[in-house]
C-alpha positions in Angstrom: -26.6 9.1 9.2 -26.2 5.8 10.7 -25.7 2.2 9.0 -25.3 -0.5 12.5 -22.1 -1.6 12.3 -19.6 -1.1 9.2 -15.9 -3.2 9.5 -15.3 -3.4 5.1 -11.9 -2.3 4.1 -11.8 -0.1 1.2 -9.2 -0.1 -1.7 -8.2 2.5 -3.8 -7.9 2.9 -7.6 -5.4 4.3 -9.7 -5.8 3.9 -13.3 -3.3 4.7 -15.7 -3.3 5.4 -19.2 -1.2 7.8 -21.4 0.7 7.9 -18.8 -1.8 10.1 -16.7 -4.2 9.5 -13.8 -7.6 8.3 -15.7 -11.4 6.8 -14.9 -13.2 5.3 -18.4 -17.2 4.6 -17.8 -17.6 0.4 -19.1 -14.3 0.1 -19.7 -14.1 2.7 -23.2 -15.4 6.2 -22.2 -12.9 8.5 -21.0 -14.4 10.4 -17.4 -11.5 12.5 -16.0 -8.0 12.6 -16.0 -5.9 14.4 -14.0 -2.0 14.5 -14.1 -1.1 14.1 -10.2 -0.4 10.4 -9.1 2.0 10.7 -6.2 -0.3 13.5 -4.5 -2.7 10.8 -5.0 -1.7 8.0 -3.6 0.2 9.5 -0.1 -3.8 10.6 0.4 -5.2 6.9 -0.6 -2.5 4.6 1.6 -2.9 7.4 4.5 -6.4 4.9 4.5 -6.0 2.0 3.1 -4.3 -0.6 0.4 -4.0 1.0 -2.4 -4.8 -0.6 -6.4 -2.5 0.6 -9.4 -3.3 -0.6 -12.5 -1.9 -0.5 -16.3 -5.0 0.2 -18.8 -2.2 0.4 -22.0 -1.0 -3.0 -20.5 -4.4 -5.1 -20.2 -5.5 -3.6 -23.5 -2.7 -4.6 -25.2 -0.9 -1.4 -25.9 2.8 -2.2 -26.2 6.3 -2.0 -27.4 8.7 -4.2 -28.1 9.5 -4.3 -24.4 6.2 -4.7 -23.3 6.7 -1.2 -21.7 3.3 1.1 -22.1 3.7 4.9 -21.2 2.6 3.9 -18.0 5.6 1.7 -17.4 8.0 4.7 -15.3 5.4 6.0 -13.4 3.8 2.8 -12.1 7.4 1.3 -10.7 7.8 4.7 -9.7 4.3 4.0 -7.8 4.9 0.6 -6.3 7.2 1.6 -3.1 4.8 4.5 -2.9 2.4 2.7 -0.2 0.9 -1.1 0.6 -0.1 -1.4 -3.6 -1.2 -4.5 -6.1 -0.8 -4.3 -9.2 -2.6 -5.3 -12.4 -2.8 -5.1 -16.2 -1.5 -7.6 -18.8 0.4 -9.4 -16.6 0.8 -12.5 -19.0 4.1 -14.0 -18.1 5.7 -14.6 -14.7 8.7 -13.1 -15.1 6.3 -10.0 -16.2 4.4 -10.4 -12.4 7.7 -12.3 -10.0 9.0 -8.3 -11.3 6.5 -6.0 -10.3 6.7 -7.9 -6.8 10.5 -7.3 -6.6 9.7 -3.2 -7.5 7.5 -3.4 -4.6 4.1 -4.8 -5.6 2.2 -6.5 -2.7 0.1 -8.9 -5.3 -0.4 -8.9 -8.2 -4.1 -9.2 -10.1 -4.1 -11.8 -13.1 -6.6 -10.9 -15.6 -6.3 -12.3 -19.3 -4.2 -14.7 -18.2 -5.8 -16.9 -16.2 -7.5 -18.1 -18.8 -8.0 -19.8 -22.6 -9.6 -17.9 -24.8 -10.1 -21.2 -27.0 -10.9 -22.9 -24.1 -14.1 -25.7 -23.3 -16.9 -25.8 -21.2 -14.9 -27.6 -18.7 -11.3 -26.2 -19.5 -11.2 -23.0 -19.4 -8.6 -21.8 -16.6 -5.2 -21.7 -18.3 -3.8 -24.4 -15.2 -0.2 -24.1 -17.1 0.4 -20.5 -16.4 -1.3 -20.2 -13.0 0.7 -23.2 -11.1 3.8 -21.9 -12.9 3.3 -18.4 -11.4 1.7 -20.1 -8.4 5.2 -21.9 -7.7 7.0 -18.2 -8.4 5.2 -15.8 -6.6 3.2 -18.4 -3.8 -0.2 -18.6 -4.2 -0.7 -15.1 -1.1 0.7 -12.7 -3.1 -1.8 -13.6 -6.2 -5.7 -12.1 -7.2 -7.7 -12.7 -10.0 -10.2 -11.1 -11.6 -12.9 -12.8 -12.5 -14.6 -9.5 -14.6 -18.3 -10.1 -15.8 -20.4 -9.0 -19.0 -23.9 -10.1 -19.0 -22.5 -12.6 -16.5 -20.1 -13.8 -18.7 -16.0 -14.1 -18.1 -14.4 -10.3 -20.1 -11.1 -10.1 -21.0 -8.7 -7.5 -22.8 -8.9 -4.6 -21.1 -12.6 -6.3 -20.8 -12.5 -5.3 -24.9 -13.9 -9.6 -25.2 -15.9 -11.4 -23.2 -15.4 -15.2 -23.4 -18.1 -18.1 -22.9 -17.2 -18.9 -19.9 -19.9 -18.4 -16.2 -18.0 -15.6 -13.9 -19.5 -18.6 -10.9 -18.4 -21.4 -12.3 -14.7 -19.6 -13.8 -14.4 -18.2 -9.5 -14.6 -21.6 -8.1 -12.0 -23.0 -10.9 -9.9 -19.8 -9.9 -10.0 -19.7 -6.4 -7.6 -22.7 -5.9 -4.3 -20.7 -8.0 -5.7 -17.0 -5.3 -5.9 -15.7 -2.2 -8.5 -13.6 -3.1 -10.4 -12.6 -6.4 -11.3 -9.6 -8.0 -15.2 -9.0 -9.4 -15.8 -6.1 -11.4 -18.9 -5.9 -13.3 -18.3 -4.4 -16.3 -21.9 -3.1 -17.8 -22.0 -0.4 -14.4 -17.9 0.1 -14.1 -17.5 4.4 -13.7 -21.3 4.7 -14.2 -21.8 5.6 -10.8 -25.7 3.7 -10.5 -24.6 0.5 -8.0 -22.7 -2.6 -8.5 -25.0 -5.2 -9.2 -25.4 -7.1 -5.7 -26.9 -10.3 -7.2 -24.4 -11.3 -9.0 -22.0 -11.0 -6.1 -24.0 -12.2 -4.0 -24.2 -15.4 -6.2 -20.4 -14.8 -6.1 -20.0 -14.0 -2.4 -21.8 -17.6 -1.6 -19.2 -19.9 -4.3 -16.5 -19.5 -2.9 -14.4 -19.1 -0.3 -11.3 -17.0 -0.5 -11.5 -12.7 0.1 -13.9 -11.5 -2.6 -13.0 -7.8 -3.3 -15.7 -6.4 -5.9 -15.6 -3.4 -7.9 -17.7 -1.3 -10.8 -20.3 0.8 -10.0 -20.3 1.7 -6.4 -21.4 5.1 -6.6 -22.1 4.8 -2.3 -21.3 4.0 2.0 -25.0 3.2 1.4 -23.8 0.3 -0.9 -20.3 -0.5 0.6 -23.0 -1.3 4.1 -24.3 -3.9 2.2 -21.4 -5.0 0.3 -19.8 -5.5 4.1 -23.1 -7.8 5.2 -21.9 -10.3 2.4 -17.5 -10.2 3.7 -16.5 -8.0 1.2 -14.0 -5.9 0.2 -14.6 -3.0 -1.7 -12.2 -1.2 -4.3 -13.0 2.3 -5.6 -12.7 5.0 -8.4 -15.3 7.2 -9.9 -16.3 7.4 -6.5 -13.5 8.4 -4.9 -12.5 10.6 -7.6 -15.6 12.6 -7.6 -16.5 12.5 -4.2 -19.3 10.9 -3.4 -17.4 8.4 -2.1 -15.2 9.9 1.4 -11.9 7.5 2.5 -12.4 9.2 6.1 -15.5 8.0 6.5 -15.8 4.7 5.4 -12.5 4.1 7.5 -13.5 5.0 10.3 -17.1 2.9 9.2 -14.1 -0.1 9.7 -13.9 -0.5 12.6 -16.8 -2.3 15.2 -17.3 0.9 17.6 -20.1 -1.3 19.2 -16.7 -4.1 20.0 -15.0 -1.5 21.6 -17.1 0.1 22.9 -17.1 3.8 21.3 -13.5 3.4 22.0 -10.5 1.4 19.5 -7.0 1.3 21.0 -4.5 3.1 18.6 -0.8 1.5 18.5 2.1 4.1 17.4 4.9 2.6 15.7 7.3 4.2 14.1 8.1 4.1 10.5 11.3 2.3 11.7 9.5 -0.9 13.1 9.2 0.7 16.9 6.5 1.0 18.8 5.9 4.1 20.8 2.8 4.3 22.7 -0.5 3.4 22.6 -3.2 5.5 23.1 -7.5 5.4 22.6 -9.3 7.4 20.0 -13.2 7.7 19.8 -15.3 8.4 15.9 -14.5 12.0 17.0 -10.5 11.8 17.9 -10.1 9.7 14.5 -11.8 12.1 12.6 -9.1 14.8 14.2 -6.9 12.6 13.6 -7.2 12.2 9.4 -8.2 16.2 9.6 -4.5 16.9 10.8 -2.6 14.2 9.8 -1.4 13.9 13.7 -2.6 11.0 16.2 -5.1 12.3 18.5 -6.1 10.4 20.8 -9.8 10.4 23.5 -8.2 11.0 26.9 -10.8 8.6 29.5 -9.6 10.6 32.4 -10.0 14.0 31.2 -12.8 13.3 29.5 -12.0 15.3 26.2 -9.7 14.5 23.1 -5.3 15.3 22.7 -3.5 15.5 20.4 -0.2 13.5 21.0 2.9 16.7 21.2 0.3 19.6 21.4 2.1 20.6 24.7 6.0 19.4 23.9 5.1 20.3 20.2 6.4 16.4 19.8 3.9 15.9 17.9 3.4 12.1 15.2 2.7 12.8 12.1 0.9 10.5 10.5 1.5 7.9 7.5 -0.7 5.5 7.0 -3.5 3.9 9.4 -4.4 0.4 9.1 -7.2 -2.2 11.3 -6.4 -5.0 12.5 -8.5 -8.3 10.8 -10.8 -8.3 13.7 -11.6 -4.3 12.5 -11.2 -4.0 15.9 -7.4 -2.0 16.9 -5.6 0.1 15.0 -1.7 0.5 14.1 -0.8 3.7 13.5 2.6 5.0 11.1 4.1 7.2 12.3 6.9 9.7 11.7 7.3 11.5 15.8 9.3 15.4 15.8 10.8 14.1 19.7 10.7 11.6 22.3 7.0 10.1 22.9 6.4 9.9 26.4 5.3 12.2 28.5 8.4 10.9 30.8 10.6 12.9 28.1 12.1 9.1 27.3 11.5 8.4 23.3 8.8 5.5 23.4 6.3 4.6 26.5 7.8 0.9 26.6 12.1 2.3 27.7 14.0 5.2 29.1 16.4 6.4 26.7 15.4 10.1 26.0 16.2 9.4 22.0 15.9 6.5 19.7 17.8 4.1 19.4 20.5 4.5 16.7 19.3 3.4 13.5 20.8 3.5 9.5 17.8 6.3 9.6 18.7 8.3 12.1 22.3 8.5 11.4 21.0 9.7 8.4 18.9 11.8 9.4 21.4 13.6 11.9 23.8 13.6 8.9 21.4 15.7 6.5 20.8 18.6 10.1 24.4 19.1 9.8 24.3 19.8 6.3 21.2 22.0 6.4 22.3 23.3 9.4 26.0 23.4 10.0 26.9 23.6 13.4 30.3 25.3 14.7 32.9 22.4 14.9 30.5 20.1 13.3 33.2 17.4 11.2 29.7 16.2 9.0 29.9 19.5 8.2 33.1 19.7 6.3 33.0 17.0 4.1 32.8 17.9 0.1 32.5 14.9 -2.4 36.5 14.0 -2.8 37.0 13.8 1.2 34.4 11.8 1.5 35.2 8.9 -1.1 38.7 8.9 0.0 37.5 8.4 3.3 35.1 5.3 2.1 38.4 4.2 0.7 40.3 4.7 3.7 37.7 3.2 6.5 36.3 0.2 4.1 40.4 -0.5 3.9 40.4 -1.0 8.1 38.0 -2.8 8.0 39.2 -5.6 6.3 42.3 -5.8 7.8 40.5 -5.7 11.5 40.9 -8.4 13.8 38.8 -9.4 16.8 35.5 -8.4 17.4 35.6 -5.0 18.6 37.8 -4.0 15.9 35.7 -4.9 14.0 32.4 -3.2 15.7 34.9 0.1 15.9 35.7 0.2 11.3 32.2 -1.0 10.1 30.6 1.8 12.2 33.4 4.4 10.8 32.7 2.8 7.3 28.9 3.0 7.1 28.9 6.4 8.8 30.5 7.8 5.9 28.2 5.5 3.5 25.9 7.1 5.0 27.1 10.7 4.1 28.8 9.1 0.3 24.6 8.1 0.0 23.1 11.7 1.5 25.4 13.7 -1.1 24.3 12.2 -3.7 20.1 11.7 -2.7 20.4 8.8 -1.7 18.7 6.6 1.4 18.3 3.6 3.3 15.1 2.7 2.0 16.6 2.8 -1.9 19.0 0.1 -0.3 16.5 -1.3 1.8 14.4 -1.7 -1.3 17.1 -3.3 -4.1 18.1 -5.4 -1.4 14.7 -6.4 -1.2 14.2 -6.5 -4.6 17.3 -8.8 -5.5 15.8 -11.1 -2.8 12.1 -11.5 -4.3 14.3 -12.1 -7.6 16.2 -15.0 -6.4 
């Protein structure tokens, strides 16, 4: 079935209630329940952004500390993908905390509106201005959820006398995008209210994401023609819409003449290679989780590493803003270039040194000790002694060369200690990022 050029961006939704992943009909009736949030976000994140929603927080089911049965799980998901988070974000402090914990954007619902507002004064501007100053407009999404065309709040339990379009026009000043959910259609698999989406899209200039009832690739295509992105829940969980098909549909195949450039980049950010994929190659990439291309010279598919075993294991794929190039984040299993070089843009046969590479070597030494391996001899007591010893030597070092030498020694032993405690460098980077965002 062909639908022409599709340039949609699909966002997968993980709704949390009572510590489980759920889907509700009209925001009330439980339709399905799952307990595999980690597996879901790992899968969803391969295809695009993920929305994690705390329904208990949205409904006000919080304890005296502001936590819900989902808090621990939600926090664990925030750094496992490109995550936007929503549900009961009522204070600037809470929004800043979620950003510092790894959320890329926060979704503001009820707090954006005055429950006792008038026809001309319904936006909670004081809160939104403070929020914008704290985290920036680019990190803010405002929900314009609607029941019968009126703004819905408090977990959709109530609606305000605010016209959805009027609310959207006012809210756009404080948000990088608006999330529209047609509450009557939510979880019903009957299709969203296209007339309301059209009205909203023509009223604002910012990014618009449509949710609530989207039930087919055909409707996703309709939304794309309106220049709207789509947030999917029920359609994904019931298998009615396939993320692979949706992602492949977002490529502007006509523009790229059937061959989309794919840039392979390591998790550490090093560019490894560039090739071309057609629809079949991209489908195989998703099916095998190994980066696959189409050889224009040999006129055939080829999976990188199929002869050398140096596969590129896919972590995630993202399309660029013009939908005509793919960035593939991968884990290489060895040198990428056919010459034996680590990348196609260099000549070294091994990866450049970095903390992640050092950590991997240390892990390998403990997992498969080699005869004479010094690393494998380090027990908990000895490695702590060495950290203290090397730290002292670094403080006493004089001159650039000595500082470099002693710093390298210290970082090695710190990495060993971290490995023994089950901490990796990404954990440390996350903590530094959190501290940066809290300031």
